[in-house]
ROKOL-414931 format. One record per residue: y, x, z of N, C-alpha, C in turn; residue in three letters. Coordinates in steps of 0.05 Angstrom, whole numbers, padded with zeros to 5 digits, always signed. Each point is the difference from the previous one (the first is absolute). Example, Ala and Ser with C-alpha at 12.3 -4.5 7.8 and 13.67 -1.06 7.14 Angstrom:
BEGIN
-00114+00264+00156+00024-00018+00000+00024+00018+00000ala+00021-00007-00014+00024+00016+00001+00022-00015+00014ser
//
This chain:
BEGIN
+00102-00903-01234-00015+00019+00015-00014+00020-00019met-00012-00010-00021-00014+00018-00019+00020+00019-00014glu+00024-00011-00006+00020+00017-00013+00008+00022+00019trp+00003-00006+00026+00008+00020+00019-00021+00022+00003leu-00026-00008+00000-00021+00019+00002-00004+00016-00025glu+00006-00012-00023-00003+00015-00025+00022+00020-00005asp+00022-00003+00013+00023+00018-00003+00003+00017+00025asn-00021+00014+00007+00000+00016+00024+00019+00024-00002lys+00016+00004+00021+00018+00023+00001-00017+00026+00003leu+00007+00020-00015-00017+00025+00000+00006+00018+00024pro-00003-00011+00024+00006+00016+00024-00021+00022+00003ile-00025-00008-00001-00022+00020+00003+00001+00021-00022gly+00005-00009-00024+00001+00019-00023+00023+00020+00003lys+00022-00011+00011+00023+00018+00004-00006+00022+00020gly-00013-00008+00022-00007+00020+00020-00020+00020-00011val-00020-00010-00016-00019+00017-00012+00013+00020-00019gln+00020-00009-00015+00014+00018-00019+00016+00021+00016thr+00012-00008+00022+00015+00019+00016-00018+00021+00012phe-00023-00008+00011-00019+00019+00011-00011+00019-00021val-00006-00011-00024-00009+00017-00022+00022+00020-00008asp+00025-00008+00001+00022+00018-00007+00002+00022+00021trp-00003-00007+00026+00000+00020+00021-00023+00020-00004leu-00024-00011-00007-00023+00018-00003+00004+00019-00023thr+00013-00009-00021+00004+00018-00024+00023+00019+00004asp+00021-00008+00014+00025+00016+00001+00005+00014+00027asn-00012-00010+00021+00006+00012+00026-00025+00009+00015ala-00021+00006-00015-00025+00009+00012+00005+00025+00016ala+00017+00018-00011+00006+00025+00014+00011-00004+00028trp+00018-00021+00002+00012-00005+00026-00021-00011+00020phe-00016-00019-00008-00020-00011+00018-00022+00020+00007phe-00007+00017-00019-00019+00021+00006+00011+00019+00020asp+00025+00008-00003+00012+00018+00019+00003-00012+00028gly+00008-00026+00000+00002-00014+00026-00027-00003+00013leu-00021-00005-00015-00026-00003+00011-00010+00027+00012ala+00006+00022-00014-00008+00026+00010+00015+00007+00026arg+00026-00007+00001+00016+00005+00024-00010-00016+00024ala-00006-00026-00005-00010-00016+00022-00027+00008+00009leu-00017+00008-00019-00027+00010+00007+00002+00025+00017glu+00019+00018-00007+00003+00024+00015+00009-00006+00029ala+00018-00020+00003+00008-00007+00027-00023-00012+00016val-00015-00017-00012-00023-00013+00014-00021+00021+00006ile-00005+00018-00019-00020+00021+00006+00009+00018+00023asp+00026+00006+00001+00010+00016+00022-00004-00014+00027ala+00005-00026+00001-00005-00015+00024-00029-00001+00007met-00017-00003-00019-00029-00001+00005-00009+00027+00010leu+00011+00022-00010-00008+00026+00009+00008+00004+00030trp+00024-00010+00006+00009+00002+00028-00017-00017+00019cys-00010-00022-00009-00015-00018+00017-00030+00006+00001leu-00011+00012-00022-00028+00004-00002-00009+00029+00005gln+00017+00019-00004-00008+00028+00004-00005+00007+00029thr+00018-00007+00019-00005+00006+00028-00023-00017+00010pro-00012+00009+00023-00021-00017+00012+00011-00027+00007pro-00017-00020-00002+00008-00028+00005+00011-00003+00028ala-00013+00013+00020+00009-00003+00027+00028+00012+00004leu+00007+00020-00015+00026+00012+00002+00021-00020-00010leu-00006-00014-00022+00018-00020-00011+00003-00023+00020ile-00022-00008+00012+00001-00021+00020+00018+00008+00023val-00003+00025+00010+00017+00010+00022+00029+00000-00008ala+00006+00009-00025+00028+00001-00009+00013-00028-00001leu-00016-00019-00011+00011-00028-00002+00003-00011+00028ile-00018+00006+00018+00003-00009+00028+00025+00011+00013ala+00005+00025-00005+00025+00013+00011+00025-00014-00012val-00001-00005-00026+00023-00014-00013+00004-00027+00012leu-00022-00014+00006+00002-00027+00012+00012+00002+00028ser-00006+00021+00015+00013+00003+00026+00030+00005-00002trp+00008+00017-00019+00029+00005-00003+00014-00025-00011phe-00014-00017-00016+00012-00023-00011+00004-00023+00020ala-00020-00003+00018+00001-00023+00019+00002+00008+00029arg-00006+00025+00007+00000+00009+00028-00018-00018+00017lys-00023-00007-00011-00019-00019+00013-00028+00013+00001ser-00010+00003+00024-00027+00012+00002-00021-00020-00012val+00004-00025+00005-00019-00020-00010-00001+00000-00030gly+00023+00001-00014+00000+00001-00029-00012+00026-00011phe+00006+00022+00014-00012+00025-00009-00030+00000+00002thr-00011-00011+00022-00029-00002+00003-00011-00019-00021val+00013-00022-00005-00009-00019-00020+00000+00014-00028phe+00020+00015-00006+00001+00014-00026-00024+00019-00003thr-00004+00016+00021-00022+00020-00002-00027-00015-00002ala-00004-00020+00017-00026-00014-00001-00004-00015-00026cys+00022-00012-00011-00003-00013-00026-00007+00018-00023gly+00012+00024-00001-00007+00019-00021-00028+00011+00004leu-00007+00005+00025-00028+00009+00006-00020-00021-00009leu+00006-00025+00004-00018-00022-00009-00003+00001-00030leu+00022+00005-00014-00002+00001-00029-00018+00023-00009ile+00003+00023+00014-00018+00023-00006-00029-00008+00006ile-00004-00013+00022-00027-00008+00008-00013-00019-00020asn+00016-00017-00013-00011-00019-00019-00003+00013-00028gln+00009+00025-00004-00004+00014-00025+00020-00005-00021gly+00025-00009+00008+00021-00006-00020+00024+00018+00002tyr-00003+00024+00011+00023+00017+00004+00012+00009-00027trp-00017+00009-00019+00010+00009-00026+00015-00022-00014glu-00011-00024+00000+00013-00023-00013+00026-00007+00014glu+00000+00003+00027+00025-00005+00015+00022+00019-00007thr-00007+00026-00002+00021+00020-00008+00010-00006-00028thr-00017-00009-00018+00010-00006-00027+00019-00024+00001glu-00007-00020+00017+00018-00023+00003+00026+00008+00013thr-00001+00018+00020+00024+00010+00013+00018+00014-00020leu-00012+00016-00018+00017+00014-00020+00014-00019-00018ala-00014-00021-00008+00012-00021-00018+00022-00015+00015leu-00005-00007+00025+00020-00015+00016+00024+00017+00005val-00004+00025+00008+00023+00018+00006+00017+00004-00026ile-00014+00005-00022+00015+00005-00025+00016-00025-00008ala-00012-00024+00002+00014-00024-00007+00023-00005+00020ser-00004+00006+00025+00022-00005+00020+00023+00019-00006ala-00005+00025-00007+00021+00019-00006+00016-00009-00024val-00014-00009-00021+00013-00009-00024+00017-00025+00005val-00013-00019+00014+00014-00026+00006+00025+00005+00017cys-00002+00016+00021+00023+00004+00017+00021+00018-00014met-00009+00020-00015+00018+00017-00014+00017-00015-00021gly-00012-00020-00012+00014-00016-00020+00013-00025+00013val-00015-00013+00017+00008-00026+00011+00024+00001+00018gly+00002+00021+00017+00023+00001+00018+00026+00005-00015val+00002+00019-00018+00025+00003-00015+00007-00025-00017pro-00020-00013-00012+00006-00024-00015+00009-00022+00018val-00012-00002+00024+00009-00021+00019+00028+00005+00009gly+00008+00026+00004+00027+00006+00008+00020-00007-00022ile-00007+00007-00025+00017-00007-00023+00003-00030-00003ala-00022-00015+00005+00001-00029-00002+00017-00012+00022ala+00000+00013+00024+00017-00010+00021+00030+00005-00005ala+00006+00023-00012+00027+00007-00006+00011-00015-00024arg-00017-00008-00019+00009-00014-00024-00017-00025-00003arg+00010-00023+00007-00016-00025-00001-00011-00007-00027pro+00014+00009-00022-00011-00007-00026-00026+00015-00005trp-00004+00023+00013-00025+00015-00004-00023-00017+00012val+00004-00011+00024-00021-00017+00013-00005-00025-00016met+00022-00012-00011-00004-00024-00017-00017+00006-00025asn+00004+00024-00011-00016+00008-00023-00028+00007+00008ala-00004+00012+00024-00026+00009+00008-00018-00023+00010leu+00012-00020+00011-00016-00021+00014-00022-00012-00018ser+00006-00008-00025-00022-00011-00016-00021+00021-00007pro+00009+00026-00003-00020+00021-00006-00018+00004+00024val+00011+00001+00024-00016+00003+00024-00019-00023+00004leu+00010-00025-00005-00017-00023+00002-00024+00002-00020asp+00006+00010-00024-00021+00003-00020-00020+00021+00009leu+00009+00022+00011-00018+00022+00009-00019-00010+00023met+00010-00018+00017-00016-00009+00022-00018-00023-00006gln+00006-00015-00021-00016-00024-00006-00018+00003-00024thr+00007+00017-00019-00018+00003-00024-00027+00011+00009ile-00022-00011-00011-00026+00010+00008-00002+00030-00007pro-00012+00015+00019-00002+00029-00003-00015+00008-00025thr-00020-00015-00008-00016+00007-00023+00017+00000-00026phe+00022-00015+00000+00016-00002-00024+00012+00028-00007val+00012+00013+00021+00012+00026-00006-00019+00023+00003tyr-00025-00006+00010-00020+00021+00000-00009+00007-00029leu+00001-00020-00018-00009+00005-00027+00018+00021-00014ile+00027-00003-00001+00016+00021-00012-00001+00026+00016pro-00003-00002+00027-00003+00025+00016-00024+00016-00008ala-00022-00014-00006-00025+00013-00009+00005+00013-00027leu+00014-00014-00018+00004+00011-00027+00018+00025+00001ile+00020-00001+00017+00020+00022+00001-00009+00023+00017leu-00016-00005+00021-00007+00022+00019-00030+00006+00001phe-00017-00018-00011-00028+00005+00001-00012-00007+00027gly-00026+00004+00002-00014-00006+00025+00007+00022+00021leu-00002-00008+00026+00004+00019+00021+00019-00010+00021gly+00010+00019+00017+00017-00007+00022+00028-00008-00009met+00009+00010-00023+00028-00004-00009+00006-00030-00006val-00017-00013-00017+00006-00029-00004-00002-00016+00025pro-00018+00007+00019-00001-00013+00026+00026+00004+00015gly+00011+00024-00001+00025+00006+00014+00023-00016-00013leu+00001-00001-00026+00021-00014-00014-00001-00030+00007ile-00024-00012+00000-00003-00028+00007+00008-00005+00029ala-00007+00018+00018+00007-00002+00028+00030+00001+00004thr+00013+00018-00014+00029+00003+00002+00014-00025-00010val-00009-00011-00023+00013-00024-00011-00003-00023+00020ile-00023-00002+00013-00005-00022+00018+00015+00003+00026phe+00004+00025+00010+00011+00004+00027+00029+00006+00000ala+00012+00010-00021+00028+00009+00001+00021-00022+00005ile-00005-00025-00006+00020-00020+00007+00005-00002+00030pro-00019+00006+00017+00003-00002+00029+00022+00019+00010ala-00001+00027-00005+00022+00017+00009+00027-00007-00012pro+00001-00009-00025+00025-00007-00013+00013-00023+00015ile-00016-00022+00004+00011-00024+00013+00008+00005+00029arg-00017+00015+00014+00006+00004+00029+00023+00020+00004leu+00002+00020-00017+00024+00017+00001+00025-00015-00006thr-00001-00016-00020+00023-00017-00007+00007-00019+00024his-00020-00011+00012+00005-00018+00023+00013+00015+00023leu-00011+00024+00006+00011+00015+00022+00029+00009-00004gly+00006+00009-00024+00028+00009-00006+00019-00024+00001ile-00007-00022-00013+00018-00023-00002+00004-00014+00027thr-00019+00003+00018+00002-00013+00026+00015+00017+00021ser+00011+00023-00008+00016+00015+00019+00025-00016+00008thr+00004-00003+00026+00023-00016+00009+00027+00010-00011pro+00016-00019-00008+00027+00006-00011+00016+00016+00020thr-00004-00006+00026+00016+00015+00021-00006+00030-00001ala-00025+00007-00004-00007+00028-00002+00013+00013-00024leu+00000-00013-00023+00012+00010-00024+00030+00004+00004ile+00013-00020+00012+00029+00001+00004+00007+00022+00020glu-00017+00004+00021+00005+00021+00019-00002+00028-00013ala-00020+00004-00017-00003+00025-00014+00023+00005-00019gly+00008-00021-00014+00023+00003-00019+00026+00006+00015thr+00003-00012+00024+00024+00005+00016+00002+00029+00009ala-00023+00012+00004+00000+00028+00009+00000+00019-00024phe+00004-00010-00023+00004+00017-00024-00026+00008-00014gly-00022-00014+00005-00025+00007-00013+00001-00006-00030ala-00011+00018-00016-00002-00005-00029-00024-00018-00005thr-00002-00012-00024-00024-00016-00006-00026+00015+00004pro-00001+00026-00007-00025+00015+00005-00006+00003+00030arg+00021+00005+00015-00004+00003+00029-00008-00027+00013gln+00012-00022-00010-00009-00026+00009-00029-00005-00005leu-00009+00008-00024-00028-00003-00007-00019+00015+00019leu+00007+00026+00004-00019+00017+00015+00002-00003+00030trp+00024-00007+00010+00004-00001+00029+00001-00028+00011lys+00003-00021-00017+00001-00027+00010-00022-00017-00012val+00000-00003-00026-00017-00019-00013-00030+00008+00001glu-00006+00025-00007-00028+00008+00001-00012+00000+00028leu+00014+00010+00021-00011-00002+00026-00005-00029+00009pro+00018-00018-00007-00004-00028+00007-00023-00012-00016tyr-00004+00008-00025-00021-00011-00017-00027+00014+00004ala-00001+00020+00017-00025+00016+00003-00024-00017+00008met+00002-00020+00018-00023-00017+00006-00011-00014-00025pro+00018-00011-00017-00009-00013-00024-00012+00020-00020gln+00011+00024-00002-00011+00020-00018-00028+00008+00009ile-00003+00004+00026-00027+00006+00010-00019-00023-00004met+00010-00024+00002-00017-00023-00006-00009+00000-00029ala+00019+00009-00018-00007+00003-00028-00022+00021-00004gly+00001+00021+00016-00021+00021-00002-00027-00011+00009leu-00001-00014+00022-00025-00011+00009-00011-00021-00019thr+00018-00016-00011-00008-00020-00020-00011+00014-00025gln+00012+00022-00008-00010+00015-00023-00028+00010+00005thr-00004+00011+00024-00027+00010+00006-00021-00022+00000ile+00007-00023+00012-00019-00022+00001-00006-00011-00028met+00020-00002-00016-00004-00010-00028-00016+00021-00016leu+00005+00025+00005-00016+00021-00014-00029-00002+00008ser-00005-00004+00026-00028-00002+00009-00014-00025-00012leu+00016-00021-00004-00012-00024-00012-00007+00004-00029ser+00009+00022-00012-00005+00005-00029-00024+00019-00004met-00014+00008+00021-00021+00020-00004-00022-00010-00018val-00007-00025+00002-00022-00011-00017+00010-00002-00028val+00025-00009-00005+00011-00002-00027+00001+00028-00012ile+00008+00020+00015+00001+00027-00010-00027+00010-00008ala-00021-00008+00015-00027+00009-00007-00009-00011-00027ala+00010-00023-00008-00007-00011-00025+00009+00017-00024leu+00020+00016+00004+00010+00017-00022-00008+00030+00005val-00020+00004+00016-00011+00027+00003+00011+00016+00023gly+00017-00012+00017+00011+00015+00023-00022+00001+00022ala-00003+00024+00011-00020+00003+00022+00012-00009+00026ser-00017-00003+00020+00010-00009+00026-00018-00022+00011gly+00010-00014+00020-00016-00020+00013-00005-00025-00017leu+00015-00002-00022-00004-00023-00018-00027+00003-00015gly-00009+00024-00004-00025+00004-00015-00024-00011+00015val-00005+00007+00025-00022-00012+00015+00003-00030+00004pro+00026-00009+00001+00004-00029+00002-00010-00014-00025thr+00006+00011-00023-00009-00013-00025-00031+00001-00002leu-00011+00023+00009-00030+00002+00000-00012-00021+00018arg+00012-00004+00023-00011-00020+00019+00003-00028-00012ala+00021-00005-00014+00004-00026-00013-00020-00004-00022leu-00004+00020-00016-00019-00002-00023-00029-00004+00009asn-00007+00012+00022-00028-00001+00010-00003-00020+00023thr+00021-00015+00006+00000-00019+00022-00011+00013+00026val+00011+00024+00005-00008+00016+00024+00019-00006+00023asn-00008-00018+00017+00018-00009+00022+00006+00023+00019ile-00021+00016+00006+00004+00022+00019+00020+00020-00010ala-00003+00009-00025+00019+00020-00011+00028-00012-00002lys+00002-00025-00009+00026-00012-00002+00015-00002+00027gly-00015-00006+00022+00012-00002+00026+00008+00028+00010phe-00016+00020-00006+00007+00027+00009+00025+00010-00014glu+00002-00004-00026+00024+00009-00015+00024-00016+00009val-00004-00026+00005+00022-00017+00010+00011+00010+00026gly-00018+00008+00018+00009+00011+00026+00016+00026-00004ile-00009+00017-00018+00014+00025-00005+00029-00006-00011ala+00002-00019-00018+00027-00007-00011+00018-00011+00022ile-00012-00017+00016+00016-00012+00022+00010+00021+00020val-00018+00019+00007+00008+00021+00019+00023+00017-00012leu-00002+00007-00025+00021+00016-00012+00026-00016-00001val-00002-00026-00006+00024-00017+00000+00013-00002+00027ala-00016-00004+00021+00011-00002+00027+00013+00026+00009ile-00013+00022-00006+00010+00026+00009+00027+00006-00014ile+00002-00005-00026+00025+00005-00015+00022-00019+00009phe-00008-00025+00004+00020-00020+00008+00013+00007+00027asp-00017+00006+00020+00010+00006+00026+00015+00027+00001arg-00009+00019-00017+00012+00026+00000+00029-00001-00010met+00006-00016-00020+00026-00001-00012+00017-00023+00009phe-00011-00017+00017+00016-00023+00010+00019+00011+00022lys+00025-00007-00002+00020+00009+00019-00004-00013+00027arg+00002+00015+00022-00002-00011+00027+00025-00016+00006ser-00003-00021+00015+00023-00016+00007+00014+00012+00024lys
//
């Protein structure tokens, strides 16, 4: 046992060396990526915070009506957002929305094509499976450390951590949707002369759309669960008052912020969930 402990494999040192090499040789890339992501988040914040809050509430309520065609859900959306304004957390909510929207766009933009490629080529999924397992199970604080070193404090490392945590969901669910397409549908499309590209766009993707939308809702829920973690690395949003409530043992503030997060989660989940 002592011999085994004395001859420790340099796993941590290897990762440290790799991060140091990235810092020395690829700082220009990470700085440029950070500026680009900051510009996207700032643009979203400008769109959410510049107009009057009531106008944004009305727009989201209208979107909820077009998404669900339900008067009850539309009223719930408007009342929930008005309650957030009433409690004084509108600015933090818009910051969280910007982070969630940015992470959802990145996760779906990368996850859906990767899921399609994994469905078309089984060896891709075999290679990805351990990586996806690692991304979902490794403690978030482990990859927050190199994210902080490479991107610094702010919204960007929070976004990177959120994407790493949430992106396995759209990849796995897209793969599931494509691979579960009935063989009869594939054979019928092939019999009518459809090319592989036409089969993808006209048969497989429409059949897999419920799973893809489930991947979107899962991405949003996982992103919302990361708001407190993101606050630890300087990201603004609802995670900041949550941390303050925790540090000061402020039950009232903690419950208020928790209600705001829950309302945002319910609204997004119902808005993007496909009707049966």
